[in-house]
N, C-alpha and C positions, 0 to 999 in steps of 0.2 A: 492583594499578591498572588501570583501563581505560585504554587507548592507542588509541583509536578515533578517528578524524578526524571532526569534525563542522564543518558551515558553519552560521553562525547569519545571518538576514537580516532586517534591520528597520531603517527608517529614524529609530526615536525611540531616540537615544543612551542614556537611563537604561535602557530595556526590554534594548537590545542590552547593555549592561555587566551588567545583571542576570542575563541569561541566562550570558553568558560566564563570570562570575565563578563562579556554581553549577556549572557544567560542569568550568571547570578544577579546581575543588577535588575534584571526584569523580575527577581524573585523565585525563580528556579532552583531545585536542588539539584547539584551538579555533581556526577563522579566522572572521572576520566580512565582511559585505557590506552597505551601505544602500540598494542599488539593484537593479533586475532585470537591468539590463546588467551590472553589475559581478559579480553571482552568477553569470550564463551563463558569463563570461569566466573567472573564478576555477575553477568547476566543471569546464570543458573542459580547464584545463590541470593540474589535480590533482583526480581523483575522491575525494570524500569518503564516509566511511560512512554519514552521515546528514545531512539538509538540514534544518533549522529554519526555516521560511519564513513571513515575513508576507505577507498577501495586499494590503495597502493599501500599495503602495510607488511612489515617483514615476517616471514613466517606463513601462516595462513593469510591470506589475501582476504579483502572485503567481500568479494563475490562468494567466497568459500564461507565465510562467517554467516551472510545472509542467508545463504543455501542451509547451513545446519540449523540455523534459528529458526527458520520458517517449515523445517521439516519435523520440528520438535512440537509435539503436543502443548508442551509447558510454555513456549516462547513464541510460537507462530503469531500470537496475534499483536506483538509488539511493533508498533509502526517503525520502520526504518527509512531515516532520509540519508541518502548518500551524498556526500560531499567530496568531490575529486576533481584532478586536473583533467581527467580522461572525458572529454566533452564531445566526442564523435557520436552520432547518432545510433551507431551500433553498441556503444557502451551505454546509453541511456535506455535503449530498448532492452538489453541484457539485466539490466538492473531491474526495470519496471517488471520484466518477466519474472523474476525471482520475487517480486512481490513488495519492492520498495515503494512507499507512499510518496516520496518526492527525491528529487536529483538536482542538486545545486554544484554550479561548477566553479572551480577557483580559476582566477581569483574573484571575491565575492563580497557585496557589502554587509556588514554585520548587522544592519538595521533591516535589509531584506532578508537575511538568514533568520531573524528573531522572528519577522512577520509570517514567514512561511513556516516556522515551528509552531507558531499560535495558531495558523491554519489546520496543520497536519492533528495538534492537539484537540481543536475544535471537531475537527472531523471524527475522530476516536470517541469524543464525549457524545457527538451526536449520533453515532453508530450505537452507542449503549444505552440510549434513551428511549423509552417507548412513549413517543409525543403524540403521533396521529394514530388512532385505532384503526382507520381504514388502511394504514400502511403496515399495520402489524397483522392482518390477516394472514393466514398460512393460504399460500396460493398451490393447488393441486390440477397438473395438467397430464393426465395418463399416468405414467409410472414417474413423474417428476412431482416432488414436494419442496415447497421453498417455504422455510419458517423465519420470515424477517427478524420477531422478536428475538430469536434464539441465534440467528445467523447460522442456520443448518440448512444444508441440502440433501436430499434423499433421492436416488434413482433405484428403482426395484427395491426400495427397501433398504439398500445399500449407502452408508453416508459418504458425501463427497468432500473432500478437503479442498476449500477453495481461498484464495487470497481476498483481502479484504476489497481489492480492486474489482477481481473476478465476482465476487458476491454481489457487490453494487450493479455491475453491469448487469448481470443476469436479473437480479431483482427489479431494476429499471425496465427493462424491455420487458420481462412477463406480467408486470403490472397493468402494461397496456398492449396487451396482443392484437397484431395487425398495424399498430401505429409504426411509422418508419423514424428512426432518429438518426440525425448526422453523428459523425464521429465527435463534433465541437458539442452537440447536445449530449452525447454520452458523458463527454469528460466532465461538463458543468454539472450533471446530475450526480456523478459519482464524487468528483475530487474538488468541485468548487469552481468559479469563473476566475479564481487568480491562479489557476495552475495552468501552466504552458505545457502541451505534449504534443507530438508529431503524430500525423495519420498512422504513419507505420506501427507507432507504439500502441495505438487502440486495436490495430489488426491483430497485433501479437497477442494482445490479451485474449481477444475473440477466438484466435486460433487455438490457445491454451485452454479456455474455458470448454471449447467443443470436444478437444480431447479429453478434458475429466470428465465431463458429462456422459461420454460414450454415445451409446444410442441416442440419448435424449439431446445431443448435441445438434441433431437434425432440427430441432425446434428453433434454433437461431438462423435467420435466414439472410443473407447478404442482398441488398438492393444495389445494384451496379449504378455508380456514379452519384450514389445518394449516402447510405449508410447501412444500418441494421434494423431487423424488426424480429420478433417473436411472432411464430406462426400460428394464426388462430386456430 
């Protein structure tokens, strides 16, 4: 049975109970919150393995909660799954840009939600394992250093704070310099084949990654009509 700790945040009591019931039935340890302020308080006292976060909350909304958590060294690595009625592409892109691992729109199937929870937790566990020695080799390209085992990136000796997805994209491209990857291939490699995302969302991740890398961002090249590659 699963024993991961999940914090579910929603101000609608029926939805909160629906999610809690289905996760508890699967063996997860579930805590709940009904506001952004309560979420931040709970998270900083006991780090969960996953946060399922509604965006439309009273007081501090879900996007601001995600921003604060991702900007905090203690909480930035907690996977966040956003669950909301706001399903426009712009809302999805905003959530992913803040570092969310998945985005589920209401109404949703409880079985699908649980399956996506499992997928997020699998990706987190896989990211913490040193399974293949070749994948753990430190990548050094001029002033850029990527340490897959520690999930650390340095540019000119300065640490760069990347989200889970940004690190995955950079590491995937840098392991095969010169190879061209489509947006779908990048998503499959970083988030898994069961994850749906628009081309626009991938482009947003690349823009954010280049910005954070500064001068090293020029190593990521756009191949028009195809996707992206890491400069040889």
